[in-house]
TIROVO-479189 format. One record per residue: residue in three letters; x, y, z of N, C-alpha, C in turn. Coordinates in steps of 0.2 Angstrom, whole numbers, plus 5000, padded with zeros to 4 digits. Each point is the difference from the previous one (the first is absolute). Example, Ala and Ser with C-alpha at 12.3 -4.5 7.8 and 13.67 -1.06 7.14 Angstrom:
% residues 2
ALA506649725039499650065000500450065000SER499850054996500450065001499650055003
END
This chain:
% residues 251
MET548349525008499649944999500049984993ASN500249934998500049984993499449994997LYS499949994994499449994996499649945003ARG500449955001499749935003499650015006ASN500450045005499750015006499450055000THR500050054995499550044999499449974997PHE500149954996499449964997499749965005TYR500449975005499849965005499550045005LEU500350065002499650045004499450024997PHE500050024994499450024996499449955000SER500349944999499549944999499749985007CYS500450015006499749995006499550055002LEU500150064998499650065002499349994996ALA500149984993499449984996499649955003PHE500349955002499649945003499750025007ILE500350045004499750025006499450054998CYS500050044995499550044998499449964998LEU500149954996499549964997499749965006LEU500449975004499749965006499650055004THR500250065001499650055004499350014997LEU500150014993499450024996499549945000PHE500249945000499649945000499749995007SER500450015005499750005007499450055001PHE500150064997499650055001499349994996ASN500149974994499449994996499649945003THR500449955003499649945003499650025006LYS500450055004499650025006499450044998LYS500150044994499450054998499549954997LEU500249954997499549954997499649975006LEU500349975005499749975005499650055005ASN500050064999499650055003499650044996ASP499849974994499550024995499450025004ASP499850074999499450025003499349964998LYS500149974994499449964997500049935002ILE500549985003500149925002500350005007ILE499649955004500349995007500449934999SER500650005002500449935000500349995006TYR500249935001500449985006500449944998VAL500750015002500549954998500149955006VAL499949944999500149955005500649964999ASP500449995005500649955000499749945003VAL499949954996499749935003500449965004LYS500750025000500549965004499950035007THR499950065001500050035007499350025003GLN499550014995499350025003499549944999ASP499550015005499549945000499450024995LEU500149974994499550014995499649934999LYS499450015001499549945000499450024996LEU499749944998499350014996499549975005TYR499450045000499549985005499349994996TRP499649965003499350004997499549995005LYS500149955005499549995005500350005007ASP499650015005500250005007500049945003ASP500149995006500049945004499349965000SER499550044999499349975000499849994993VAL500550004995499949994993499550054997LYS500050065002499650054997500550054996ASN499750024994500450044996500250075003PHE500650025000500150075002499750054996LYS500049994994499650054995500450075000SER500050035006500250075000500750015004ILE500450054999500650015003499950015007LEU499550035002499850025007499949945004ARG499749954997499949935004500649975001LEU500450004995500749975000500450035005LYS500050075000500450045005499849985007SER499350005002499849985006500249935003TRP500049964995500149935002500849995001LEU500450044996500750005001500250035007GLU499650055002500250035006499849965006SER499549954999499849965005500649945001LYS500450004995500649955000500650045002LYS499950065002500650045002500550024994LYS499650014994500450014994499850074998LYS500550044997499850074998500049994992LEU499550034997499950004993500450064997VAL500549984996500550054997499750024993PHE499849964997499850014993499549944998ALA499550024996499549954997499750034994MET499849954996499750014993499749944998ASN499450014996499649944997500549964996GLY499949945000500549964996499849954995GLY499650024996499849964994499250004999MET499849974994499350004999499749955003TYR499350005001499649965004499349994998MET499749955002499349984998499550045004GLU499349994999499550035004500049995007ASP500349945002500049985007500750015003ASN500350054997500750025002500549955000ALA499949944997500549954999500550024994PRO500649985001500550024994499849974994LEU500050044994499849984994500649954997GLY500650005002500549964998500449975006LEU500649984998500449975005500150045007PHE499949965005500250035007500349955004ILE500750025002500449965004500150045007GLN499949975006500150035006500349955005GLU500650035002500449965005500249934997GLY500150004993500249934997499449964998LYS499450025002499449964998499650034994THR499949964995499650024994499350005002ILE499750065001499350015002499650004993ARG500250034995499750014994500549984994SER499749964995500549984995500150054995VAL500549994995500150044995499450004995ASN499850064998499550014995500250014993THR499949954996500250004993499550014995ASN499450025003499450014995500150054995THR499550004995500050064996499450035000ALA500050075001499450045001500150074998THR499550055001500150074999500250035007GLY500350064999500250045006500750005001ASN500250055005500750015001500449945002PHE499749965004500449945002500249954995TYR499650004995500149954994500350044994LEU500350065001500350034994500749975001MET500149954995500749965001500650044997PRO500549995003500149965006499950035006ASN499649965005500050025007500649975004GLY500050015006500649985004499949995007ILE500549985003500049985007500650045004PHE499850035006500550025004500149955006TYR500649985001500149955005500750015004ILE500049975006500650015004500249935002THR500649984999500249945002500249995008ASN500149945002500249995007500650035002ASP500550014995500650045001500050074999LYS499350035000499950075000500350034994ILE499849974994500250034994499350014996ALA499950074998499450014997500050004992TYR499549984997499950004993499450024997VAL500050034994499450014996500149964993SER499649954999500149974993499349994997LYS500149984993499449994997499749935002THR499349995000499749945003500349944997ALA500150004993500249944996500849995003ASP500450055001500749985002499949985007PHE499650025005499949985006499949925000ILE499549984996499849935000500649964998LYS500450024996500649964998500550005005THR500150055004500650005004499850005008LYS499449995002499850005007500349945003LYS500149954997500349945003500750015003ASN500350064997500750015002500050045007TYR499450025002500050055006499649975006LYS500150025006499649995005499750065002ILE499350014998499750065000499650015006ASN500150065003499750025007499350044999TYR500050054995499550044999499950014992ALA499450004997499950024993499350024999THR499950054995499450024998500050014993GLN499549984996499950014993499650064998SER500250034995499550064998500250014992GLY499850064998500150014993499750064997PRO500350034995500549974996500750025003MET500549974997500750025001500150074998LEU500450045004500150074997500650014996LEU500549965003500750004997500249924999ILE500349994994500249934999500750004997ASP500549985004500750014998500250074998GLY499750045004500250074998499650044995GLU499549964997499650034995499350015002ILE499750064998499350015002499649954996HIS499449985004499649954997499850024993PRO500049964995499950024993499350034999GLU499549985004499350034999499950075002PHE500550035004499950065003500150054995ARG499750065000500150054995500150075003GLU500650034998500150075002499550054999GLY499850045004499450054999499349975001SER500049935002499349975001499650045004SER499350004999499550045004499749955005ASN500349945000499749955005500350025007LEU499750045004500350035006499749975006ASN500449985005499749985006500550005006ILE499850005006500549995005500349935000ARG500649995001500349944999500649985005ASN500049945002500649985004500449944997GLY500650005002500449944997500649995004VAL500449954998500649985004500649984995GLY500650025001500549994996500649985004ILE500549974996500649975004500650054997LEU500350035005500650044998500649965000SER500650034997500649964998500349985006ASP499950025006500349985006499649955004ASN499549974997499549965002499550035005LYS500150065001499450035004499450014996VAL499450015004499450004996499750075001ILE499750024994499750075000499349994999PHE499650035005499250004999499950074998ALA499550014996499850064998499250014998MET499750055002499350024998500050074998SER499650014994499950064998499550045004LYS500150065002499650045004499450034996GLU500150004993499450024996500049964994PRO499550004996499949954994500650014995ILE500349944998500649994995499849954996ASN500350004994500049944995500549955001PHE499949944997500449955001500850014998TYR500050044995500750014997500450045005ASP499750065002500450045004500149975007PHE499649965002500149965007500549954999ALA500149974994500549954999500750044999MET499950064997500650044999500350025007TYR499650015005500350025007500449945002PHE499849945000500449945002500650004996LYS500050014994500649994995500550055002LYS499850075001500450055002500349995007ALA499749965004500249995007500649945000GLY500049974994500649954999499749935000CYS499449995000499749935000500149974993LYS500149935000499949964994499449974999ASN499749985006499349975000499650035005ALA499350024998499650035005499349974998LEU499550005005499449974999499450055003TYR499550004996499450045002499649965005LEU499850045005499649965006499350024999ASP499850064999499350015000499950084998GLY499350025000499950064997499650055005PHE499450024998499750055004499949985008VAL500049945001499949985007500650005004SER500650024997500650005003500150055006ARG500349985005500150045006500749985003THR500350065003500749995003500050035007TYR500349975004500250025007500750015001LEU500250065001500750025000500150065005PRO500049995006500050065005500650044999GLU500649974999500650044999500050054995LYS499549994995499950054995499450045001ASN499749995006499350045001499549974995TRP500049944999499549974995499749945004MET499450015002499749955004499249984998GLN500049974995499349974998499949935003THR499550005004499949945004499349964998ASP499750034995499349974998500249944995GLY499549984996500149954995499549945001ASN500049964995499749945000500349954995PHE500649975003500549974995499949925001GLY500549974997500249935001500650005004VAL500649994996500650005004500350075001ILE500350005006500350075002500749985001ILE500550054997500749995001500250055006ALA500449985005500150045005500749995003VAL500350065003500649995003499950025007THR500349965005499850025007500750005004SER500050035006500550005004499849975007ASP500549985004499849985007500050055005LYS500050074998500050055005499450005003LYS500050015007499450005004499550054998ILE499449995000499550054999499950045007GLN500150074999499950045006499350015002
END
């Protein structure tokens, strides 16, 4: 074997090793004992945002949403609270459902996590492409899209691959947290910490997963329903709920 072929073979082996290592690390990351996560392919899975039932009553809890879906012959595969809300459980910011704007974009200035600028919006277009963007960017570009679902929250966790500038490594501001990020293949990753975590470390989770943009959804009220990982929190008192369903008949 000549030197050129030897170099080529060595390069291929090195690439395979790096790819295997990356895949292992990604798998290990997404199975972090401290964080529960779920990756959704919006092209093939039925991901929707819910707030009220047919009688215009707030779902509030995952259990009520699950029961309502079952009455529609739908199986709940995954659910998570989907953004901050007011005392009456109304979304604090933008909420679009099935193409209809239920609540307008909130551009107010105040205190609290929602107003730790930049905040952002998670949305899904009619052609089933998911985005997380800064609220200001969304306002500028929304005319370019037909949006099916959207929810506003804050702060942004990642902005163009960088951790929010207000977050500090080693911060003692610990809380249960949940959020959403967009992966490089346009799949969506939802994550919730199983134990209190600071903003910096939570944002770093999304960064290591390969997200460029990620959005914080909420804190201590956060709940996740994910039976495939034996994690089934069905309580809560929320505004918007993000859920994935299937048409499999309920036994």
